[in-house]
LUMPAZA-91108 format. One line per 3 residues: number of its first residue (from 1); for each residue x, y, z of N, C-alpha, C, CB. Coordinates in steps of 0.2 Angstrom, whole numbers, plus 5000, padded with zeros to 4 digits. Each point is the difference from the previous one (the first is absolute). Glycine has a CB too. Layout:
! residues N
NUM	X Y Z X Y Z X Y Z X Y Z ~ ...
! end
This chain:
! residues 169
1	5004 4993 5001 4996 5008 5000 5004 5006 4999 4991 4996 5008 ~ 5008 5008 4988 5005 5005 5000 4997 5006 5005 5004 4997 4986 ~ 5002 5007 5014 4999 5004 5006 4993 5004 5001 5013 5001 4999
4	4985 5001 4996 4995 5006 4997 4992 4995 5004 5007 5005 4984 ~ 4994 4990 5013 4994 4996 5003 5000 4999 5008 4999 4994 4989 ~ 5008 5004 5013 4999 4999 5008 4997 5006 5002 5009 4991 5003
7	4995 5016 4997 4999 5005 5001 4994 5003 5001 5008 5000 4997 ~ 4988 4997 4999 4993 5003 4997 4996 4995 5005 5002 5004 4987 ~ 5000 4990 5014 4996 4995 5005 5002 5003 5008 5001 4988 4991
10	5004 5013 5009 5001 5004 5007 4996 5005 5001 5010 4997 5001 ~ 4989 5008 4995 4999 5007 5001 4992 4998 5000 5012 5009 4994 ~ 4984 4985 5002 4993 4998 5000 5000 4999 5007 4998 4996 4988
13	5005 4999 5016 4998 4997 5006 5001 5006 5006 5003 4986 4995 ~ 5002 5017 5006 5001 5006 5004 4995 5003 4999 5010 5001 5000 ~ 4987 5004 4994 4995 5004 4999 4994 4998 5004 5005 5002 4990
16	4992 4991 5007 4995 4997 5004 4999 4999 5004 4999 4998 4996 ~ 5008 5000 5010 5000 4999 5006 4999 5008 5005 5008 4987 4996 ~ 4994 5018 5001 4999 5006 5003 4995 5003 5000 5010 5001 4999
19	4987 4999 4994 4993 5001 5000 4994 4997 5004 5006 5001 4990 ~ 4995 4992 5011 4997 4996 5001 5000 5002 5009 5002 4992 4989 ~ 5002 5006 5013 5002 5000 5007 5003 5007 5002 5001 4988 5000
22	4998 5017 4999 5001 5007 5001 4995 5003 4996 5013 4999 5002 ~ 4989 5003 4995 4996 5007 4996 4994 4998 4999 5009 5006 4993 ~ 4986 4988 5007 4994 4999 4999 4995 5002 5007 5005 4992 4991
25	5002 5005 5015 4995 5004 5008 5001 5006 5000 5001 4991 5007 ~ 5004 5014 4990 5000 5008 5001 4992 5004 4996 5017 4999 5001 ~ 4981 5003 5002 4994 5004 4998 5001 5007 5001 4992 4992 5002
28	5010 5013 4995 5000 5007 5003 4995 5004 5000 5010 4999 4998 ~ 4987 5003 5006 4995 5004 5000 4993 4999 4999 5007 5004 4999 ~ 4994 4988 5002 4993 4996 4998 4998 4998 4992 4996 5006 5011
31	5010 4998 4985 4998 4998 4992 5006 5000 4996 4989 5005 4999 ~ 5018 4996 5004 5005 5000 4994 5004 4994 5002 5000 5013 4996 ~ 5001 4984 4999 5005 4993 4999 5003 5000 4995 4994 4993 5005
34	5015 5006 4998 5004 5001 4994 4999 4993 4997 5009 5008 5004 ~ 4993 4991 4989 5002 4994 4998 5006 4999 4996 4988 4997 5000 ~ 5017 5002 5003 5007 5000 4998 5002 4995 4995 5003 5003 5010
37	4992 4991 4991 5001 4993 4996 4999 5001 4993 4995 4994 5008 ~ 5003 5011 4989 5000 5004 4994 5008 5001 4997 4989 5006 5005 ~ 5015 4994 4999 5006 5002 4999 5002 4994 4995 5003 5008 5012
40	4995 4985 4988 5003 4996 4997 4997 5000 4993 5002 4994 5011 ~ 4995 5006 4988 4998 5003 4993 5003 5005 4997 4991 4996 5002 ~ 5008 5010 5002 5007 5007 4998 5006 4998 4998 4997 5007 5008
43	5006 4990 4997 5006 4998 4998 5005 4994 4994 4996 5005 5012 ~ 4999 4992 4986 4999 4995 4995 5004 5003 4994 4987 4996 5003 ~ 5019 5000 4995 5002 5004 4992 4995 5001 4997 5008 4994 4997
46	4996 5013 4999 4995 5003 4996 4996 4995 4993 5008 5012 5004 ~ 4997 4985 4995 4999 4996 4994 4997 4991 5001 5012 5009 4995 ~ 4984 4992 5012 4997 4995 5003 4995 4999 4994 5003 5002 5014
49	4996 4990 4983 4994 4996 4996 4994 5003 5002 5005 4989 4998 ~ 4992 5014 5000 4993 5003 5002 4994 4994 5003 5002 5010 4989 ~ 4999 4984 5010 4993 4995 5000 5005 4999 5008 4992 4992 4983
52	5015 5008 5018 5004 4997 5004 4997 5006 5007 5012 4993 4989 ~ 4989 5013 5008 4998 5007 5004 4994 4998 5003 5006 5009 4992 ~ 4990 4991 5004 4990 4997 5003 5000 4996 5005 4996 4998 4990
55	5007 4995 5008 5000 4995 5004 5005 5001 5006 4998 4993 4990 ~ 5006 5009 5011 5004 5003 5006 4995 5005 5005 5012 4999 4993 ~ 4986 5007 5003 4995 5004 5003 4994 4995 5003 5004 5012 4991
58	4992 4984 5007 4994 4998 5002 5004 4994 5006 4990 5003 4987 ~ 5015 4996 5011 5004 4993 5005 5000 5004 5008 5010 4994 4989 ~ 4994 5013 5011 4999 5004 5005 4995 5004 5005 5009 4998 4993
61	4987 5004 5001 4994 5001 5000 4995 4995 5006 5003 5004 4988 ~ 4996 4990 5008 4997 4996 5003 5002 4998 5007 4997 4997 4990 ~ 5011 5002 5011 5001 4998 5007 4999 5004 5005 5005 4994 4995
64	4996 5014 5002 4997 5004 5006 4992 4999 5003 5007 5009 4996 ~ 4990 4988 4997 4992 5001 5001 5000 4994 5003 4994 5006 4990 ~ 5009 4989 5010 4998 4993 5005 5002 5002 5008 5002 4989 4989
67	5005 5015 5012 5000 5001 5006 4996 5007 5004 5010 4994 4996 ~ 4987 5010 4999 4997 5005 5002 4991 4999 5000 5012 5007 4995 ~ 4986 4988 5003 4994 4997 4998 4996 5007 4996 5001 4991 5011
70	5002 5010 4983 4996 5002 4996 5002 5000 4995 4996 5005 5006 ~ 4997 4992 4991 5000 4995 4995 5002 5004 4993 4990 4992 5007 ~ 5015 5006 4991 5001 5002 4992 5002 5010 4999 4989 4988 4995
73	5010 5014 5010 5001 5009 4999 5007 5000 5001 4988 5006 5006 ~ 5016 4993 4996 5010 5000 4999 5001 4996 4993 5004 4999 5015 ~ 4994 4995 4985 5001 4997 4994 4997 5004 4994 5000 4990 5007
76	4995 5014 4991 4999 5004 4994 5001 5005 5001 4993 4995 4996 ~ 5010 5010 5010 5002 5006 5000 5008 5001 4998 4989 5001 5008 ~ 5014 4992 4993 5007 4999 4998 5000 4998 4994 5005 4998 5011
79	4990 4999 4987 5002 4997 4992 4998 5006 4995 4997 4985 5002 ~ 5000 5021 5001 4998 5005 4995 5007 5005 5002 4985 5000 4999 ~ 5016 5000 5005 5007 5005 5000 5006 4996 4996 4998 5005 5013
82	5002 4987 4988 5004 4999 4994 5000 5000 4992 5001 4996 5009 ~ 4991 5003 4991 4999 5001 4994 5000 5008 4995 4996 4989 5006 ~ 5004 5016 4999 5002 5006 4999 5008 5001 5001 4989 5004 5003
85	5015 4993 4999 5007 5000 5002 5004 5003 4993 4998 4989 5010 ~ 5002 5008 4984 5004 4999 4994 4998 5009 4998 4999 4983 4995 ~ 4995 5019 5006 4997 5005 4996 5004 5006 5004 4987 4994 4995
88	5011 5006 5012 5004 5005 5004 5007 5001 4998 4992 4996 5009 ~ 5010 4996 4991 5009 5001 4998 5001 5004 4993 5004 4987 5007 ~ 4990 5012 4989 5001 5003 4995 5001 5006 5001 4996 4992 4994
91	4997 5011 5008 4999 5006 4999 5007 5005 5004 4986 4997 4999 ~ 5016 5000 5006 5003 5003 5005 5009 5000 4996 4990 4996 5011 ~ 5010 4998 4987 5009 4999 4998 5001 4997 4994 5003 4998 5010
94	4991 5004 4984 5000 4996 4995 5007 5002 4996 4985 4998 5000 ~ 5018 5007 5000 5007 4999 4997 5006 4998 5002 4995 5008 4996 ~ 5005 4989 5009 5006 4995 5004 5000 4993 4998 5000 5007 5010
97	5003 4992 4989 5002 4992 4999 5001 4995 5005 5005 5005 4991 ~ 4994 4991 5010 4999 4996 5007 5001 4994 4998 4991 5006 5007 ~ 5016 4990 4995 5003 4993 4999 4994 4996 5002 5012 5003 5001
100	4990 4991 4998 4992 4993 5003 5000 5001 5007 5001 4987 4991 ~ 5005 5014 5012 5003 5001 5008 4998 5004 5005 5009 5000 4995 ~ 4991 5006 5001 5000 5007 5005 4993 5000 5003 5009 5007 4993
103	4991 4995 5011 4994 5003 5005 4999 5005 5003 5000 4992 5001 ~ 4993 5010 4999 5000 5007 5003 5003 4999 5006 4991 5004 4994 ~ 5012 5003 5008 5003 5003 5006 5001 5007 5001 5005 4991 5001
106	4999 5011 5003 5000 5007 4999 5007 5002 4998 4992 5001 5008 ~ 5012 4994 4992 5006 5001 4998 4998 5001 4991 5008 4993 5011 ~ 4991 5004 4987 4998 4999 4993 4996 5007 4998 5001 4986 5000
109	4991 5015 5003 4996 5004 4998 5001 5008 5004 4992 4989 4997 ~ 5012 5011 5007 5000 5005 5004 4995 5001 5006 5006 5004 4990 ~ 4994 4999 5015 4994 5001 5005 4996 5003 4998 5006 5000 5008
112	4994 5003 4987 4993 5003 4998 4996 4995 4994 5005 5014 5003 ~ 5000 4984 4993 4997 4994 4997 4996 4995 5001 5007 5003 4996 ~ 4998 4995 5010 4996 4993 5003 4994 5003 5005 5011 4991 4999
115	4990 5013 5002 4993 5002 5004 4993 5001 4995 5009 5008 5010 ~ 4994 4995 4984 4993 5003 4995 4999 4991 4999 5003 5015 4991 ~ 4999 4982 5008 4998 4994 4996 4998 4996 5006 5008 5000 4990
118	4993 4998 5016 4999 4998 5006 4993 5004 5002 5014 4996 5002 ~ 4985 5009 4996 4994 5004 5005 4993 4999 4996 5009 5011 5005 ~ 4993 4989 4988 4995 4998 4995 4997 4993 4999 5006 5009 4995
121	4998 4985 5008 4998 4996 4998 4998 4998 5009 5007 4998 4985 ~ 4997 5002 5019 4996 5001 5007 4994 5002 5000 5010 5001 5004 ~ 4988 5004 4994 4993 5005 4999 4995 4995 4998 5006 5012 4995
124	4998 4985 4998 4994 4997 4998 4997 4996 5003 5004 5000 4992 ~ 5002 4994 5012 4999 4995 5004 4993 5002 5005 5014 4996 4998 ~ 4988 5008 5005 4999 5003 5007 4991 5002 4998 5016 5006 5003
127	4985 5000 4991 4992 5000 4998 4995 4994 4999 5004 5009 4996 ~ 4999 4987 4998 4997 4993 5001 4998 4996 5004 5005 5000 4994 ~ 5000 5000 5012 4998 4997 5005 4995 5002 5005 5010 4997 4997
130	4991 5010 5004 4993 5003 5005 4994 5002 4995 5008 5006 5011 ~ 4992 4995 4982 4994 4999 4997 4997 4994 5002 5004 5006 4992 ~ 4998 4988 5005 4998 4993 5001 4996 4999 5006 5010 4997 4994
133	4995 5005 5011 4996 4999 5009 4994 5005 5000 5013 4998 5008 ~ 4987 5008 4990 4994 5004 5002 4995 4998 4995 5005 5010 5006 ~ 4996 4985 4988 4995 5000 4996 4995 5006 4997 5003 4990 5005
136	4999 5016 4996 4994 5005 4999 5005 5007 4999 4989 4993 5009 ~ 5007 5011 4986 5000 5007 4998 4999 5003 5008 4995 4999 4985 ~ 5002 5001 5017 4996 5004 5006 5006 5002 5004 4988 4994 5000
139	5016 5002 5001 5007 5002 5004 5006 5000 4997 4995 4995 5008 ~ 5002 5008 4985 5007 5000 4997 5006 5006 5002 4993 4994 4990 ~ 5005 5013 5012 5006 5003 5004 5003 4996 5006 4994 5011 4996
142	5001 4988 5008 5002 4995 5005 5007 4996 4997 4987 4998 5005 ~ 5012 4997 4990 5003 4996 4996 5007 5003 4998 4988 4995 4997 ~ 5011 5011 5000 5005 5006 4997 5004 5000 5006 4992 5007 4992
145	5008 4997 5015 5002 5001 5006 5005 4995 5000 4990 5006 5005 ~ 5007 4987 4998 5002 4996 5002 5006 4996 4995 4989 5001 5007 ~ 5008 4998 4987 5005 4998 4994 5005 5005 5001 4991 4995 4990
148	5010 5012 5010 5005 5005 4999 5005 5000 5006 4992 5005 4994 ~ 5005 4995 5012 5006 5000 5006 5002 4992 5002 4995 5011 5006 ~ 5001 4983 4993 5004 4995 4998 5005 4999 4996 4992 4998 5004
151	5007 5005 4992 5006 4999 4994 5005 5005 5002 4993 4996 4989 ~ 5008 5008 5014 5004 5004 5002 5003 4995 5007 4995 5013 4994 ~ 5002 4986 5009 5003 4997 5007 5004 4993 4996 4989 5005 5010
154	5007 4991 4985 5005 4994 4998 5005 5004 4995 4991 4989 5000 ~ 5010 5018 4999 5005 5000 4996 5007 5002 5003 4992 5000 4992 ~ 5004 5002 5015 5005 5002 5003 5004 4993 5004 4994 5011 5000
157	5002 4985 5001 5003 4995 5002 5005 4995 4993 4988 5001 5010 ~ 5009 5000 4985 5004 4996 4994 5007 5004 4999 4988 4995 4993 ~ 5012 5012 5008 5004 5002 5000 5007 4998 5006 4990 5007 4994
160	5007 4993 5012 5004 4997 5006 5004 4995 4998 4991 5002 5006 ~ 5003 4991 4990 5002 4995 5001 5006 4999 4992 4987 4996 5009 ~ 5011 5008 4987 5006 5002 4995 5005 5002 5001 4994 5001 4996
163	5007 5004 5009 5006 5003 5002 5005 4994 5004 4993 5013 5002 ~ 5002 4984 5003 5005 4994 5003 5001 4996 4998 4999 5000 5008 ~ 4999 4997 4985 5002 4993 4997 5005 5002 4994 4988 4992 5002
166	5011 5015 4995 5006 5003 4997 5007 4999 4999 4992 5006 5003 ~ 5012 4988 4995 5006 5002 5002 5004 5004 4996 4999 4991 5006 ~ 5008 5013 4996 5002 5003 4999 5007 4996 4995 4994 5008 5010
169	5007 4996 4984 5004 4997 4997 5006 5004 4998 4992 4994 4998
! end
């Protein structure tokens, strides 16, 4: 098994464990919940096969659903995020050529570039998740508020994790 596969298996397991055993128990102000497990999809190599990307998104989302008793909400939100990921990469970084093994990170994209990329995808994930949970337009503005604030909280934690685990070369 090559190094990239092993690294991503370990990342999958660690992010699921952190999400399930720590972050799922955290609920700030009664409605803010960070979801950092999406970092797994964010950090996959740029040129990951689209079908593989969707399958991996489904698997990590379903794993969170099983432990969180949220039937399919995380799986569908994460698949949506993975589905639009290639388009977001193209919009933000269309002129950059990436190798097969290169993955999005702060060193490659810069603080702002990585932030734009991650923020859009995390926001889509969170909006999809909270909208499906509400199942109504009557709470649309509450859903938007929860989405935005949870996205900000998730982004802070994502940046912390990325900085902690990025190696200096």
